[in-house]
N, CA, C and O atoms as a GROMACS GRO file, in nm:
protein
  516
    1UNK      N    1   4.256   0.954   3.129
    1UNK     CA    2   4.199   1.031   3.019
    1UNK      C    3   4.144   0.941   2.908
    1UNK      O    4   4.033   0.967   2.861
    2UNK      N    5   4.216   0.836   2.863
    2UNK     CA    6   4.162   0.750   2.758
    2UNK      C    7   4.033   0.681   2.800
    2UNK      O    8   3.948   0.650   2.717
    3UNK      N    9   4.019   0.657   2.929
    3UNK     CA   10   3.899   0.592   2.980
    3UNK      C   11   3.776   0.681   2.959
    3UNK      O   12   3.668   0.631   2.926
    4UNK      N   13   3.790   0.810   2.978
    4UNK     CA   14   3.678   0.903   2.961
    4UNK      C   15   3.640   0.919   2.815
    4UNK      O   16   3.523   0.937   2.783
    5UNK      N   17   3.738   0.914   2.725
    5UNK     CA   18   3.709   0.924   2.582
    5UNK      C   19   3.627   0.804   2.536
    5UNK      O   20   3.531   0.818   2.461
    6UNK      N   21   3.666   0.685   2.582
    6UNK     CA   22   3.592   0.565   2.546
    6UNK      C   23   3.451   0.571   2.603
    6UNK      O   24   3.355   0.530   2.537
    7UNK      N   25   3.437   0.623   2.724
    7UNK     CA   26   3.306   0.636   2.786
    7UNK      C   27   3.221   0.736   2.710
    7UNK      O   28   3.101   0.713   2.693
    8UNK      N   29   3.279   0.844   2.663
    8UNK     CA   30   3.205   0.942   2.583
    8UNK      C   31   3.158   0.882   2.451
    8UNK      O   32   3.047   0.911   2.406
    9UNK      N   33   3.240   0.799   2.390
    9UNK     CA   34   3.201   0.734   2.265
    9UNK      C   35   3.082   0.639   2.287
    9UNK      O   36   2.991   0.634   2.205
   10UNK      N   37   3.084   0.566   2.396
   10UNK     CA   38   2.974   0.474   2.427
   10UNK      C   39   2.847   0.553   2.454
   10UNK      O   40   2.739   0.517   2.405
   11UNK      N   41   2.859   0.661   2.531
   11UNK     CA   42   2.741   0.744   2.560
   11UNK      C   43   2.686   0.807   2.432
   11UNK      O   44   2.565   0.816   2.414
   12UNK      N   45   2.775   0.851   2.344
   12UNK     CA   46   2.732   0.909   2.216
   12UNK      C   47   2.661   0.805   2.131
   12UNK      O   48   2.560   0.834   2.068
   13UNK      N   49   2.715   0.685   2.129
   13UNK     CA   50   2.654   0.577   2.052
   13UNK      C   51   2.515   0.542   2.106
   13UNK      O   52   2.421   0.523   2.029
   14UNK      N   53   2.502   0.534   2.236
   14UNK     CA   54   2.372   0.505   2.298
   14UNK      C   55   2.274   0.618   2.270
   14UNK      O   56   2.157   0.594   2.240
   15UNK      N   57   2.321   0.742   2.279
   15UNK     CA   58   2.234   0.858   2.252
   15UNK      C   59   2.186   0.858   2.107
   15UNK      O   60   2.069   0.883   2.080
   16UNK      N   61   2.276   0.831   2.013
   16UNK     CA   62   2.237   0.826   1.872
   16UNK      C   63   2.139   0.712   1.845
   16UNK      O   64   2.046   0.728   1.766
   17UNK      N   65   2.160   0.598   1.909
   17UNK     CA   66   2.067   0.486   1.894
   17UNK      C   67   1.929   0.521   1.948
   17UNK      O   68   1.827   0.489   1.886
   18UNK      N   69   1.926   0.587   2.064
   18UNK     CA   70   1.797   0.630   2.120
   18UNK      C   71   1.727   0.731   2.032
   18UNK      O   72   1.606   0.726   2.014
   19UNK      N   73   1.805   0.824   1.977
   19UNK     CA   74   1.748   0.924   1.886
   19UNK      C   75   1.693   0.858   1.760
   19UNK      O   76   1.585   0.893   1.712
   20UNK      N   77   1.767   0.761   1.705
   20UNK     CA   78   1.721   0.691   1.585
   20UNK      C   79   1.592   0.613   1.614
   20UNK      O   80   1.501   0.613   1.532
   21UNK      N   81   1.585   0.548   1.730
   21UNK     CA   82   1.464   0.476   1.769
   21UNK      C   83   1.348   0.572   1.781
   21UNK      O   84   1.239   0.544   1.731
   22UNK      N   85   1.369   0.684   1.848
   22UNK     CA   86   1.264   0.785   1.866
   22UNK      C   87   1.216   0.839   1.732
   22UNK      O   88   1.095   0.852   1.709
   23UNK      N   89   1.309   0.870   1.643
   23UNK     CA   90   1.273   0.923   1.512
   23UNK      C   91   1.196   0.820   1.430
   23UNK      O   92   1.097   0.854   1.365
   24UNK      N   93   1.240   0.696   1.433
   24UNK     CA   94   1.169   0.589   1.362
   24UNK      C   95   1.026   0.577   1.413
   24UNK      O   96   0.932   0.571   1.334
   25UNK      N   97   1.010   0.573   1.546
   25UNK     CA   98   0.876   0.555   1.603
   25UNK      C   99   0.788   0.676   1.575
   25UNK      O  100   0.669   0.661   1.548
   26UNK      N  101   0.845   0.794   1.580
   26UNK     CA  102   0.768   0.915   1.550
   26UNK      C  103   0.716   0.912   1.407
   26UNK      O  104   0.599   0.941   1.383
   27UNK      N  105   0.801   0.878   1.313
   27UNK     CA  106   0.760   0.869   1.172
   27UNK      C  107   0.659   0.756   1.154
   27UNK      O  108   0.564   0.768   1.077
   28UNK      N  109   0.679   0.645   1.225
   28UNK     CA  110   0.589   0.531   1.215
   28UNK      C  111   0.450   0.565   1.268
   28UNK      O  112   0.349   0.527   1.207
   29UNK      N  113   0.443   0.637   1.379
   29UNK     CA  114   0.313   0.678   1.433
   29UNK      C  115   0.241   0.767   1.334
   29UNK      O  116   0.122   0.747   1.308
   30UNK      N  117   0.310   0.865   1.280
   30UNK     CA  118   0.248   0.959   1.185
   30UNK      C  119   0.203   0.887   1.059
   30UNK      O  120   0.098   0.920   1.004
   31UNK      N  121   0.280   0.790   1.012
   31UNK     CA  122   0.249   0.721   0.886
   31UNK      C  123   0.150   0.608   0.897
   31UNK      O  124   0.107   0.555   0.794
   32UNK      N  125   0.111   0.569   1.017
   32UNK     CA  126   0.019   0.457   1.034
   32UNK      C  127  -0.126   0.504   1.019
   32UNK      O  128  -0.162   0.612   1.067
   33UNK      N  129  -0.208   0.423   0.951
   33UNK     CA  130  -0.351   0.454   0.937
   33UNK      C  131  -0.415   0.460   1.075
   33UNK      O  132  -0.386   0.378   1.162
   34UNK      N  133  -0.502   0.556   1.093
   34UNK     CA  134  -0.567   0.576   1.223
   34UNK      C  135  -0.644   0.453   1.267
   34UNK      O  136  -0.644   0.420   1.385
   35UNK      N  137  -0.708   0.385   1.176
   35UNK     CA  138  -0.788   0.268   1.210
   35UNK      C  139  -0.708   0.146   1.250
   35UNK      O  140  -0.764   0.052   1.307
   36UNK      N  141  -0.579   0.144   1.221
   36UNK     CA  142  -0.497   0.026   1.251
   36UNK      C  143  -0.420   0.038   1.382
   36UNK      O  144  -0.362  -0.060   1.428
   37UNK      N  145  -0.419   0.156   1.443
   37UNK     CA  146  -0.345   0.177   1.568
   37UNK      C  147  -0.413   0.100   1.681
   37UNK      O  148  -0.536   0.097   1.689
   38UNK      N  149  -0.334   0.038   1.767
   38UNK     CA  150  -0.389  -0.043   1.875
   38UNK      C  151  -0.389   0.032   2.008
   38UNK      O  152  -0.305   0.118   2.033
   39UNK      N  153  -0.485  -0.002   2.093
   39UNK     CA  154  -0.494   0.033   2.234
   39UNK      C  155  -0.523   0.179   2.267
   39UNK      O  156  -0.595   0.204   2.363
   40UNK      N  157  -0.473   0.275   2.195
   40UNK     CA  158  -0.499   0.417   2.220
   40UNK      C  159  -0.523   0.487   2.088
   40UNK      O  160  -0.482   0.437   1.983
   41UNK      N  161  -0.588   0.602   2.091
   41UNK     CA  162  -0.601   0.680   1.967
   41UNK      C  163  -0.463   0.726   1.915
   41UNK      O  164  -0.368   0.741   1.992
   42UNK      N  165  -0.456   0.747   1.788
   42UNK     CA  166  -0.329   0.785   1.724
   42UNK      C  167  -0.270   0.912   1.785
   42UNK      O  168  -0.149   0.920   1.805
   43UNK      N  169  -0.354   1.010   1.815
   43UNK     CA  170  -0.304   1.136   1.873
   43UNK      C  171  -0.236   1.112   2.007
   43UNK      O  172  -0.133   1.172   2.036
   44UNK      N  173  -0.293   1.023   2.089
   44UNK     CA  174  -0.230   0.991   2.217
   44UNK      C  175  -0.094   0.927   2.197
   44UNK      O  176   0.002   0.959   2.268
   45UNK      N  177  -0.085   0.835   2.101
   45UNK     CA  178   0.045   0.772   2.075
   45UNK      C  179   0.146   0.874   2.028
   45UNK      O  180   0.263   0.869   2.067
   46UNK      N  181   0.103   0.967   1.946
   46UNK     CA  182   0.194   1.070   1.898
   46UNK      C  183   0.246   1.154   2.015
   46UNK      O  184   0.366   1.183   2.023
   47UNK      N  185   0.157   1.193   2.105
   47UNK     CA  186   0.198   1.272   2.221
   47UNK      C  187   0.290   1.193   2.314
   47UNK      O  188   0.387   1.247   2.367
   48UNK      N  189   0.259   1.065   2.335
   48UNK     CA  190   0.342   0.982   2.423
   48UNK      C  191   0.483   0.968   2.365
   48UNK      O  192   0.581   0.981   2.437
   49UNK      N  193   0.492   0.943   2.234
   49UNK     CA  194   0.624   0.927   2.172
   49UNK      C  195   0.699   1.060   2.170
   49UNK      O  196   0.821   1.062   2.186
   50UNK      N  197   0.627   1.170   2.152
   50UNK     CA  198   0.692   1.301   2.152
   50UNK      C  199   0.747   1.340   2.288
   50UNK      O  200   0.862   1.385   2.298
   51UNK      N  201   0.667   1.323   2.394
   51UNK     CA  202   0.706   1.374   2.525
   51UNK      C  203   0.784   1.274   2.611
   51UNK      O  204   0.851   1.314   2.706
   52UNK      N  205   0.776   1.146   2.579
   52UNK     CA  206   0.852   1.044   2.651
   52UNK      C  207   0.928   0.962   2.547
   52UNK      O  208   0.889   0.850   2.515
   53UNK      N  209   1.037   1.018   2.494
   53UNK     CA  210   1.101   0.957   2.376
   53UNK      C  211   1.138   0.809   2.391
   53UNK      O  212   1.098   0.729   2.307
   54UNK      N  213   1.211   0.771   2.493
   54UNK     CA  214   1.256   0.631   2.500
   54UNK      C  215   1.144   0.538   2.541
   54UNK      O  216   1.116   0.440   2.472
   55UNK      N  217   1.078   0.567   2.652
   55UNK     CA  218   0.969   0.481   2.701
   55UNK      C  219   0.852   0.483   2.603
   55UNK      O  220   0.792   0.379   2.577
   56UNK      N  221   0.820   0.600   2.548
   56UNK     CA  222   0.710   0.610   2.452
   56UNK      C  223   0.737   0.530   2.326
   56UNK      O  224   0.647   0.468   2.270
   57UNK      N  225   0.863   0.532   2.280
   57UNK     CA  226   0.899   0.456   2.160
   57UNK      C  227   0.885   0.306   2.184
   57UNK      O  228   0.830   0.234   2.100
   58UNK      N  229   0.933   0.261   2.298
   58UNK     CA  230   0.922   0.118   2.331
   58UNK      C  231   0.773   0.081   2.344
   58UNK      O  232   0.730  -0.024   2.294
   59UNK      N  233   0.695   0.167   2.412
   59UNK     CA  234   0.552   0.139   2.428
   59UNK      C  235   0.482   0.133   2.293
   59UNK      O  236   0.397   0.046   2.272
   60UNK      N  237   0.517   0.223   2.201
   60UNK     CA  238   0.457   0.222   2.068
   60UNK      C  239   0.486   0.090   1.997
   60UNK      O  240   0.396   0.029   1.939
   61UNK      N  241   0.612   0.047   2.002
   61UNK     CA  242   0.649  -0.077   1.932
   61UNK      C  243   0.579  -0.198   1.992
   61UNK      O  244   0.542  -0.291   1.919
   62UNK      N  245   0.560  -0.199   2.124
   62UNK     CA  246   0.501  -0.314   2.190
   62UNK      C  247   0.348  -0.311   2.187
   62UNK      O  248   0.285  -0.413   2.161
   63UNK      N  249   0.288  -0.194   2.212
   63UNK     CA  250   0.144  -0.190   2.235
   63UNK      C  251   0.064  -0.109   2.134
   63UNK      O  252  -0.058  -0.123   2.129
   64UNK      N  253   0.127  -0.026   2.055
   64UNK     CA  254   0.050   0.061   1.967
   64UNK      C  255   0.060   0.030   1.820
   64UNK      O  256  -0.035   0.050   1.744
   65UNK      N  257   0.175  -0.018   1.779
   65UNK     CA  258   0.198  -0.045   1.637
   65UNK      C  259   0.108  -0.158   1.590
   65UNK      O  260   0.091  -0.257   1.661
   66UNK      N  261   0.051  -0.147   1.469
   66UNK     CA  262  -0.035  -0.254   1.418
   66UNK      C  263   0.038  -0.387   1.411
   66UNK      O  264   0.156  -0.393   1.376
   67UNK      N  265  -0.031  -0.494   1.445
   67UNK     CA  266   0.029  -0.626   1.440
   67UNK      C  267   0.036  -0.677   1.297
   67UNK      O  268  -0.047  -0.641   1.213
   68UNK      N  269   0.135  -0.761   1.270
   68UNK     CA  270   0.144  -0.826   1.140
   68UNK      C  271   0.187  -0.735   1.028
   68UNK      O  272   0.173  -0.771   0.911
   69UNK      N  273   0.239  -0.619   1.060
   69UNK     CA  274   0.281  -0.528   0.954
   69UNK      C  275   0.420  -0.568   0.908
   69UNK      O  276   0.512  -0.583   0.988
   70UNK      N  277   0.434  -0.584   0.776
   70UNK     CA  278   0.564  -0.616   0.719
   70UNK      C  279   0.655  -0.494   0.728
   70UNK      O  280   0.607  -0.381   0.725
   71UNK      N  281   0.782  -0.518   0.738
   71UNK     CA  282   0.876  -0.407   0.748
   71UNK      C  283   0.870  -0.320   0.625
   71UNK      O  284   0.882  -0.368   0.512
   72UNK      N  285   0.850  -0.192   0.646
   72UNK     CA  286   0.847  -0.097   0.535
   72UNK      C  287   0.718  -0.098   0.456
   72UNK      O  288   0.709  -0.031   0.353
   73UNK      N  289   0.618  -0.172   0.500
   73UNK     CA  290   0.493  -0.179   0.424
   73UNK      C  291   0.388  -0.093   0.492
   73UNK      O  292   0.343  -0.125   0.602
   74UNK      N  293   0.351   0.015   0.428
   74UNK     CA  294   0.248   0.103   0.481
   74UNK      C  295   0.129   0.102   0.386
   74UNK      O  296   0.146   0.117   0.265
   75UNK      N  297   0.011   0.085   0.440
   75UNK     CA  298  -0.108   0.095   0.357
   75UNK      C  299  -0.144  -0.034   0.287
   75UNK      O  300  -0.094  -0.141   0.321
   76UNK      N  301  -0.230  -0.022   0.190
   76UNK     CA  302  -0.281  -0.137   0.117
   76UNK      C  303  -0.192  -0.167  -0.003
   76UNK      O  304  -0.123  -0.079  -0.053
   77UNK      N  305  -0.195  -0.292  -0.048
   77UNK     CA  306  -0.119  -0.325  -0.168
   77UNK      C  307  -0.178  -0.254  -0.290
   77UNK      O  308  -0.297  -0.224  -0.293
   78UNK      N  309  -0.096  -0.230  -0.388
   78UNK     CA  310  -0.141  -0.160  -0.508
   78UNK      C  311  -0.243  -0.244  -0.586
   78UNK      O  312  -0.333  -0.187  -0.649
   79UNK      N  313  -0.231  -0.375  -0.583
   79UNK     CA  314  -0.321  -0.463  -0.656
   79UNK      C  315  -0.374  -0.570  -0.560
   79UNK      O  316  -0.320  -0.680  -0.555
   80UNK      N  317  -0.479  -0.538  -0.482
   80UNK     CA  318  -0.526  -0.632  -0.379
   80UNK      C  319  -0.580  -0.762  -0.437
   80UNK      O  320  -0.584  -0.863  -0.367
   81UNK      N  321  -0.621  -0.763  -0.564
   81UNK     CA  322  -0.673  -0.888  -0.621
   81UNK      C  323  -0.565  -0.995  -0.630
   81UNK      O  324  -0.597  -1.113  -0.635
   82UNK      N  325  -0.436  -0.955  -0.631
   82UNK     CA  326  -0.330  -1.054  -0.636
   82UNK      C  327  -0.301  -1.113  -0.498
   82UNK      O  328  -0.241  -1.220  -0.489
   83UNK      N  329  -0.344  -1.047  -0.393
   83UNK     CA  330  -0.319  -1.096  -0.258
   83UNK      C  331  -0.434  -1.178  -0.203
   83UNK      O  332  -0.425  -1.230  -0.092
   84UNK      N  333  -0.543  -1.190  -0.279
   84UNK     CA  334  -0.661  -1.262  -0.232
   84UNK      C  335  -0.633  -1.412  -0.237
   84UNK      O  336  -0.602  -1.466  -0.343
   85UNK      N  337  -0.644  -1.480  -0.123
   85UNK     CA  338  -0.621  -1.625  -0.125
   85UNK      C  339  -0.730  -1.696  -0.204
   85UNK      O  340  -0.847  -1.656  -0.199
   86UNK      N  341  -0.693  -1.800  -0.275
   86UNK     CA  342  -0.789  -1.878  -0.350
   86UNK      C  343  -0.836  -1.811  -0.478
   86UNK      O  344  -0.939  -1.849  -0.534
   87UNK      N  345  -0.762  -1.711  -0.525
   87UNK     CA  346  -0.806  -1.642  -0.647
   87UNK      C  347  -0.801  -1.738  -0.764
   87UNK      O  348  -0.726  -1.836  -0.762
   88UNK      N  349  -0.881  -1.710  -0.866
   88UNK     CA  350  -0.891  -1.799  -0.981
   88UNK      C  351  -0.759  -1.803  -1.058
   88UNK      O  352  -0.698  -1.700  -1.084
   89UNK      N  353  -0.719  -1.921  -1.094
   89UNK     CA  354  -0.600  -1.939  -1.176
   89UNK      C  355  -0.637  -2.035  -1.290
   89UNK      O  356  -0.707  -2.134  -1.267
   90UNK      N  357  -0.590  -2.007  -1.410
   90UNK     CA  358  -0.622  -2.090  -1.526
   90UNK      C  359  -0.564  -2.229  -1.508
   90UNK      O  360  -0.452  -2.247  -1.460
   91UNK      N  361  -0.645  -2.329  -1.547
   91UNK     CA  362  -0.599  -2.468  -1.535
   91UNK      C  363  -0.610  -2.545  -1.665
   91UNK      O  364  -0.544  -2.648  -1.682
   92UNK      N  365  -0.694  -2.499  -1.759
   92UNK     CA  366  -0.717  -2.573  -1.883
   92UNK      C  367  -0.695  -2.479  -2.002
   92UNK      O  368  -0.768  -2.382  -2.021
   93UNK      N  369  -0.593  -2.511  -2.083
   93UNK     CA  370  -0.559  -2.424  -2.197
   93UNK      C  371  -0.670  -2.421  -2.302
   93UNK      O  372  -0.692  -2.317  -2.364
   94UNK      N  373  -0.739  -2.531  -2.322
   94UNK     CA  374  -0.844  -2.532  -2.424
   94UNK      C  375  -0.960  -2.440  -2.384
   94UNK      O  376  -1.019  -2.374  -2.469
   95UNK      N  377  -0.991  -2.435  -2.254
   95UNK     CA  378  -1.095  -2.343  -2.207
   95UNK      C  379  -1.050  -2.197  -2.223
   95UNK      O  380  -1.131  -2.109  -2.254
   96UNK      N  381  -0.923  -2.174  -2.201
   96UNK     CA  382  -0.870  -2.039  -2.220
   96UNK      C  383  -0.884  -1.996  -2.366
   96UNK      O  384  -0.926  -1.884  -2.394
   97UNK      N  385  -0.848  -2.086  -2.457
   97UNK     CA  386  -0.858  -2.054  -2.600
   97UNK      C  387  -1.004  -2.029  -2.639
   97UNK      O  388  -1.032  -1.937  -2.716
   98UNK      N  389  -1.095  -2.110  -2.588
   98UNK     CA  390  -1.237  -2.093  -2.619
   98UNK      C  391  -1.286  -1.957  -2.567
   98UNK      O  392  -1.359  -1.886  -2.636
   99UNK      N  393  -1.245  -1.922  -2.446
   99UNK     CA  394  -1.284  -1.793  -2.389
   99UNK      C  395  -1.229  -1.678  -2.474
   99UNK      O  396  -1.303  -1.584  -2.505
  100UNK      N  397  -1.103  -1.684  -2.511
  100UNK     CA  398  -1.043  -1.577  -2.591
  100UNK      C  399  -1.108  -1.568  -2.730
  100UNK      O  400  -1.125  -1.458  -2.782
  101UNK      N  401  -1.144  -1.681  -2.789
  101UNK     CA  402  -1.212  -1.680  -2.917
  101UNK      C  403  -1.346  -1.608  -2.905
  101UNK      O  404  -1.382  -1.526  -2.990
  102UNK      N  405  -1.420  -1.638  -2.797
  102UNK     CA  406  -1.548  -1.571  -2.774
  102UNK      C  407  -1.532  -1.420  -2.754
  102UNK      O  408  -1.613  -1.342  -2.804
  103UNK      N  409  -1.426  -1.381  -2.683
  103UNK     CA  410  -1.401  -1.238  -2.662
  103UNK      C  411  -1.372  -1.170  -2.795
  103UNK      O  412  -1.422  -1.061  -2.822
  104UNK      N  413  -1.289  -1.235  -2.878
  104UNK     CA  414  -1.257  -1.176  -3.009
  104UNK      C  415  -1.382  -1.164  -3.096
  104UNK      O  416  -1.401  -1.063  -3.164
  105UNK      N  417  -1.469  -1.267  -3.095
  105UNK     CA  418  -1.591  -1.263  -3.176
  105UNK      C  419  -1.684  -1.151  -3.130
  105UNK      O  420  -1.741  -1.079  -3.212
  106UNK      N  421  -1.699  -1.137  -2.998
  106UNK     CA  422  -1.783  -1.028  -2.947
  106UNK      C  423  -1.726  -0.892  -2.983
  106UNK      O  424  -1.800  -0.800  -3.017
  107UNK      N  425  -1.595  -0.879  -2.976
  107UNK     CA  426  -1.532  -0.751  -3.011
  107UNK      C  427  -1.552  -0.720  -3.159
  107UNK      O  428  -1.581  -0.606  -3.195
  108UNK      N  429  -1.538  -0.820  -3.243
  108UNK     CA  430  -1.558  -0.800  -3.386
  108UNK      C  431  -1.703  -0.763  -3.417
  108UNK      O  432  -1.728  -0.677  -3.501
  109UNK      N  433  -1.798  -0.829  -3.350
  109UNK     CA  434  -1.940  -0.797  -3.368
  109UNK      C  435  -1.968  -0.654  -3.324
  109UNK      O  436  -2.042  -0.582  -3.393
  110UNK      N  437  -1.913  -0.612  -3.214
  110UNK     CA  438  -1.932  -0.474  -3.167
  110UNK      C  439  -1.872  -0.374  -3.267
  110UNK      O  440  -1.930  -0.269  -3.293
  111UNK      N  441  -1.757  -0.409  -3.322
  111UNK     CA  442  -1.692  -0.322  -3.421
  111UNK      C  443  -1.779  -0.308  -3.546
  111UNK      O  444  -1.794  -0.199  -3.601
  112UNK      N  445  -1.838  -0.421  -3.591
  112UNK     CA  446  -1.925  -0.416  -3.709
  112UNK      C  447  -2.048  -0.331  -3.684
  112UNK      O  448  -2.088  -0.251  -3.769
  113UNK      N  449  -2.110  -0.349  -3.565
  113UNK     CA  450  -2.228  -0.267  -3.533
  113UNK      C  451  -2.193  -0.119  -3.525
  113UNK      O  452  -2.269  -0.034  -3.574
  114UNK      N  453  -2.082  -0.088  -3.465
  114UNK     CA  454  -2.039   0.052  -3.454
  114UNK      C  455  -2.016   0.113  -3.592
  114UNK      O  456  -2.058   0.225  -3.619
  115UNK      N  457  -1.949   0.038  -3.679
  115UNK     CA  458  -1.925   0.088  -3.816
  115UNK      C  459  -2.056   0.108  -3.891
  115UNK      O  460  -2.072   0.208  -3.962
  116UNK      N  461  -2.151   0.014  -3.876
  116UNK     CA  462  -2.280   0.027  -3.944
  116UNK      C  463  -2.356   0.149  -3.893
  116UNK      O  464  -2.414   0.223  -3.972
  117UNK      N  465  -2.356   0.171  -3.763
  117UNK     CA  466  -2.423   0.289  -3.708
  117UNK      C  467  -2.357   0.418  -3.755
  117UNK      O  468  -2.425   0.516  -3.786
  118UNK      N  469  -2.226   0.418  -3.760
  118UNK     CA  470  -2.153   0.537  -3.805
  118UNK      C  471  -2.184   0.568  -3.952
  118UNK      O  472  -2.201   0.684  -3.989
  119UNK      N  473  -2.189   0.463  -4.036
  119UNK     CA  474  -2.223   0.484  -4.178
  119UNK      C  475  -2.366   0.534  -4.192
  119UNK      O  476  -2.395   0.620  -4.276
  120UNK      N  477  -2.457   0.479  -4.109
  120UNK     CA  478  -2.597   0.520  -4.114
  120UNK      C  479  -2.611   0.668  -4.078
  120UNK      O  480  -2.690   0.740  -4.139
  121UNK      N  481  -2.534   0.714  -3.978
  121UNK     CA  482  -2.538   0.854  -3.937
  121UNK      C  483  -2.476   0.946  -4.042
  121UNK      O  484  -2.518   1.061  -4.056
  122UNK      N  485  -2.379   0.897  -4.115
  122UNK     CA  486  -2.311   0.979  -4.216
  122UNK      C  487  -2.393   0.991  -4.344
  122UNK      O  488  -2.376   1.090  -4.416
  123UNK      N  489  -2.479   0.897  -4.376
  123UNK     CA  490  -2.557   0.901  -4.501
  123UNK      C  491  -2.647   1.023  -4.514
  123UNK      O  492  -2.645   1.086  -4.620
  124UNK      N  493  -2.725   1.061  -4.412
  124UNK     CA  494  -2.809   1.180  -4.429
  124UNK      C  495  -2.728   1.306  -4.454
  124UNK      O  496  -2.773   1.396  -4.525
  125UNK      N  497  -2.607   1.315  -4.395
  125UNK     CA  498  -2.523   1.432  -4.417
  125UNK      C  499  -2.476   1.438  -4.563
  125UNK      O  500  -2.466   1.546  -4.621
  126UNK      N  501  -2.447   1.320  -4.622
  126UNK     CA  502  -2.401   1.317  -4.760
  126UNK      C  503  -2.513   1.355  -4.857
  126UNK      O  504  -2.485   1.419  -4.958
  127UNK      N  505  -2.642   1.318  -4.829
  127UNK     CA  506  -2.754   1.348  -4.919
  127UNK      C  507  -2.786   1.498  -4.919
  127UNK      O  508  -2.824   1.551  -5.024
  128UNK      N  509  -2.772   1.566  -4.807
  128UNK     CA  510  -2.807   1.708  -4.800
  128UNK      C  511  -2.702   1.796  -4.867
  128UNK      O  512  -2.733   1.912  -4.896
  129UNK      N  513  -2.585   1.749  -4.893
  129UNK     CA  514  -2.479   1.830  -4.953
  129UNK      C  515  -2.491   1.844  -5.097
  129UNK      O  516  -2.408   1.910  -5.159
   0.00000   0.00000   0.00000
């Protein structure tokens, strides 16, 4: 009798593992971008994983899942400019200060022009009153 209980526990553990694998692959197929799926259209992979749970799940992991996908990473990064290799990085503090000074001067000039235009528009309203 104890031998059968141990065997039932092993079978239950294997069944739960297979179910977890099937569920993971099913969610992974649904969540993967259509353009990144390999070898078959996404709908075919979904049907294979649905109707052939164990073999379909293994096939999805080996032949259908996009290559190079990081664990838990779906889709594009939120800020792709940070992932671009060779992106510009500041190297000279004096050039940075010069650039920021120029930005501040342009902003101040724009502010002055805006204020002058606003005063010019308000003057005719004041004369008619």
